[in-house]
N, C-alpha and C positions, 0 to 999 in steps of 0.2 A: 454313685455321688451325683447329685447333677447340678449342673455348673453353665450359667449363665455370663460371658461376656459383653455387656455393651458397648459395642464401636472396636472396629476390623481394622483399622490401623495400625504403626506400629508397636504402641505398646499390647495393644488389646490382642496378635497375632505370637505375640511372644508371650502374655501370658495365657493363651491358646495353647499354642507348642507345650509346654510345661504342664499346665492340669489337665494336659491331654492324655496325660501319662499315666492314667488310675483315676476318671472322671470321665463323665459323659456328659459334652462339653457342645453348646449354642451358644454362635456369637449372631449378635445383632447389630445391626448398621441401617439407617438410616440412606446412605447411596449404593447403588447397582451394581458396585462390587467393593474388592477389598482396597486398605490404604490408594485412596484419592489423593491427600495430601503428602504420603510417604511419596511416590512418583514425583511431588515437584521437587523435592529433597534438592538443594544442590543444583538449583536450574537443571534439572532432571538426569543427572550425575551420581546421587546419593552418599554425601559425606558422608558413612556409620559410624567414622570414629575418630580419634584424635592419640598422636603418639604419647601427647604430652598434657598429661589428664589432673592436673594443676588445681585446687579448690577453687582457685583465684575464677576463675573460667566457668565458678555455677553462681546463681543467686540464689536467697529464700531471704524471707524476711526475722528468720532464724540458718545464722550462716553454720551456728555453729553444730546442723545438724546434720548439714551435707556429706560429712564426712562416713554416717552410717551408711549413706547410700553408696556413694558415689566411694568403692573402695576398688586396690591395686584385682582382689578375688574376683570381684563380682565384673569385673572387667574384664579377666580372663576366663570367667566364666562365660559369656558373652560372645567373644572372639570360639572358642573351642565349639559353641555350638553353630558357629557360623560352619565353620569347617567342617560339623559334622554332618549338616543336613547340605555338604554338596555348595556353598559361595564361598569364592575365589577371593582374598583382600590383598589387596595393592598400598601402597607406606607413597605415598607426591609427598615427598618435602614435611614428613608427621601427620597427614591428613589420610586419614585412611578412605579406602570405595574399593566397590566390587570392582573387578577383574576387570568388568566391561567397563567401568563408568556408567554404567547404568540404572537407574530408579526400577530400573521393571525384574532387573535380578534378584536383587534384593529381600522383592514382595514376592517375582514367582518362587523362590527357595522358601517361604513363610511358610506363604501360604499352601502348597504341596504336602511340603512337613505336617501341617495344621488337618490336609486332609487326608494323609497315609495313616493320621494319629485319628481316622473316623470323627475329629469336628464337624460337625453342622453350622450352617452358614445361612442365615435367613437375610435376604436383603433386601431394601425399599422395605424395609420395619420402620414403623411411628410409634415409638412409647414414650409419654407423656407424665408413667407411674410405674414406680415401684412399692410395693406393698409387702408389709411383712405381717404372717400369721404366725403366733405359737412360731414354731419355729422351720418354717418358711418365704417365699419372698416367691410372691405373687408382681410377675411381669408377662402382661396380654392373656388372660388367661391363664398360664403355665406358672406350673411350680419349679422349687427352684432351692437347690439348700446352702447354696451361695454362690455369691453375686460380687464379677469383677466390673468395675467401672472404669472404662476406658474413652470413655468420652471426645478429649482434646480440648483446647480451650476457647476460644472465642477468632483468633487466628484466620485466617483466611476462609471470610465464611461458607465463599464459593464452593468450598472441598465440604461444605456439612458439617461444617462446626457450629452450632448452634449455642453451646455454655449451657449447656443442658444436667452436664456432669453435676455444675454449681448447684441448678435446681434440686435433684438428688440430693445431693450431700448437705444440702441446707434441711430438708424434708427430716436430714435422721437427725440434726442437732446437729451438724458438723457447723466453725464458723467460716469462714470464706475470707482471706488479707484481701482488700482489695485489688482488683484485676486491672491492669492497666497492657497495651500495646507496649509491643519488645523489638526490637531489630527490624528497623524501618527507617525510611529517609528521612529527613527533617526540613523543619521550613524555615527559610531565611527572609527579611524585608532589612538590602540593603541594598537597593536600586539597579544591583549592579548581574540581578539574575540572566536578561535578558543577553547579560554582552559574555557569560560564562555557560552559558546552554550547552551540553555537548561536550565540554570540554573532562578530561580525565587526565591524572598523572599519581604518580607515588609520590606519597608524604608523608608526615610524622603529626600524629593531629592528638591536640591537649583537652579535653574537657575542664574548665572552668566553671565551678559557681561562686556567685556573688567573690569574683577574685581568686579562689582558692581552689589550685590547680588537683583534679580528685582521680583521672582515671588518663593513659596516655596510649594509642594505639599505633599501631605502622600500620603502610596499605597505600591500597591505591583508593583514592577521591573521585568523588565523577559528583561536574557540575553541571544542574541540572535548571532549567525553569523557574524553581518553587524553592531550592534552598539545595542542599547537601544531601549526596547520599555514596553507597559504596560498602562496601563488607564495618572498614575499619569505623565508620560514622553509625554502621547497627551496632556494633557493638560497644560504642554512647550513648545508643539509642533513651535505655532503659531508663539510666539515671536520670537524664534530658527531661524524659514526662514526666517523672515521679519529683523532678526539682519541680519544673514551671507551675504544675501545681499545689506543689506549698508556697510557692508565689516566689523562689527563689533567679536570680540573674542566671543563665545559659549561652556560655563562650565556647565557641571550637575556634581554639586557636591552632591555625594549619604552616607547619612548617616547612616550605617546597624545597630547603635546603639545606637536608639533618648533616649532611657529610660535611657542613661545614662551620665549623664551632667561632667563634668572636673575633678570636686573633685571627683567622680566618683571611674573616669579614674583612679586617681592618688593615691586612694588604690587601686583598681585594677593593678596597674604597681607593685606596694608595697605587695601586697595577698602573704603571704608566704606558705599558701596551695596548692599553686600553684607551687612552685617553681621547685620542682621535675615532672612535666608534662612539656609535648611538645608543641610545640606553637599549638602544630594542635590538641592535646590535650584541648587545655585552650580554644580553638575556641567550643571542640565539643559539645555543652549544647546551642548552640546561635546561631551562625553558618555553612548556607552547606557545608561538607566539601571541596568542589567542588568551592566555593568560598572564602573560606579558604586556598585552593592552588592559588588561582593566584591572592589574595594579598602579598602572600610573596613573587612568581616568580616578581611581581612588583619592591617588596621592596630587592629580592635578599637573602631573608631567605633560608635559608633551614630547610625546616617542619620538621624532624623530632632531630631540636636540644632545647635543653630543657630549661624551662623557664629561670630558675635560669643561662645557660651558655649564656643567651643571655645579649649584654651590656644595659646604660640604654639607648643612641641614640636608642639602636633598641628596647625595648622595647615602646621608647617613640614614635617610627618612625610609631609604628602596631598601638597603642592604639589610635596616632590621626588620621591613614588612617582608622578606622573604623568612626570614625566621620565623617572623609572632606576625601571621595576618589572623589577628580577632576578628569572628563572626558571629554578632548577637544570636542565636535561636528561638525565635516565636514562637513557634509550636512544631510539632512530630504528626506526622498521618497516621490513621485512622489503623483500625483493626486492621480490613480490608486490605492490605498493605504490608502488615506485620505477619513478621514468620512465628513469634509465637507469641502466651502470652505469658505476661509477669504476673505471682499475685495467684488464689489458687486458695484451698483446701491445706487450712493451718498442721503444717507437722507435728504441730505437741501430739492432735488427735490421733497420729499413725503410728504403728508398730511400724517401726521402718526398717525393720529384720522379714517380717512379709506383709508388708504394705495391708495390713487389717485393725480397720476403723477399732478405736478403742471403747468407741461407744457404742457400737452395734456389732454383735459377734457376728462373724461372715459375710462381712459387708469389707471388700479391698476393695483401693484404686491404684492407678496407675495414669502414669502419662504424664501428658502438659496440665490437666484439669488441679491435681499437684502444685501447692506453694515455692516449687523449684524447676528453675527453667536458666540455661546459658547463654554461652557467648554464639557466637557464627564458628563455624570451624568443624562440628560432628556433635557437640554438647550434645544439644536436646536428641537428636535419636541415641542416643546412650543414655541419659536418665529413660527414655521413653523404654529401650532395650532392661533397664535394669532391674528397672521398675514393676514393667509387664512380664518379668522372669519372676520376680523376689512373689509375686502375688501371684503369680502359679504352681512354685513350688512346693513348697515348704507347708504341705499338707500331712 
């Protein structure tokens, strides 16, 4: 049986590896080699999975269907696959990486395993149409019995992602859940951006939509000349992008001192040991001086003013802003800077045990092209590997 795999990324390579156990597999890709986007994953270190596979880390327009794909059994199969093809995995605080911490190691073992199974790669291939004639699929004048579409989404177009998979799916009658960029920086317009640009610190961030708490993340935030970045912000960006499109007010609340509760703050305000220090000196032990300057500028407090010269209201306002610095988000970066695409081929139209289309026999989908995405932390590669495995396995 001849199988065509369209796309040589993470899901395409995994699908090819499984399909090639009992089929002749041909992989088409528009790039000059496999795994161009895979090589960029995790800043080149390739966070391939996570010990914590809480389903809340995964997203779809139909969240009820996620558990059919992201199961403990499927996750263990992927771990065993990597072990069997020679990849040593290490656990770094719950994040799973190749032992080398190089994405090239992941790409190398996957591609080598495919080649050992006689998978044929056709790089620099441009495919603009897939036809079905009777029981066969026609791709670039070649006939195939089955087709697996693993073309990725719209994110990082410089890696070759064009969104062509959605066109193919639509041509066969599939519905596409609206596409949005996800896991990207956000844009603010506070007037403070030039002051805070280049600074970073560990914080607790809370997303508010129309003043309602939606999601919290802890981690390093990066302040930029256009807004906010960092993994904790990326994990809020999916909601923010969709919320802004729906006309919602999107705010990020930053807690610079999550270890201080309100009672501790009151003690902090009244602490006589700091009464002769300037407000700037008070913050020296726990906050970057540039961030202190930004907060004081926002509150219009002179940084050289001594703590005991501040009114109670000024002290209270300053301590409150340490716990709850609200910043309105006015936009997000687009697909050029997004790590993944949210939305995609409707999961209701896919047999989630095999990833076969319910509309077209012998047509399969895997990876980012589906309406299934995850937070930062290895979750999107978990989706790619599992759906690729399912698409190539059960024949």
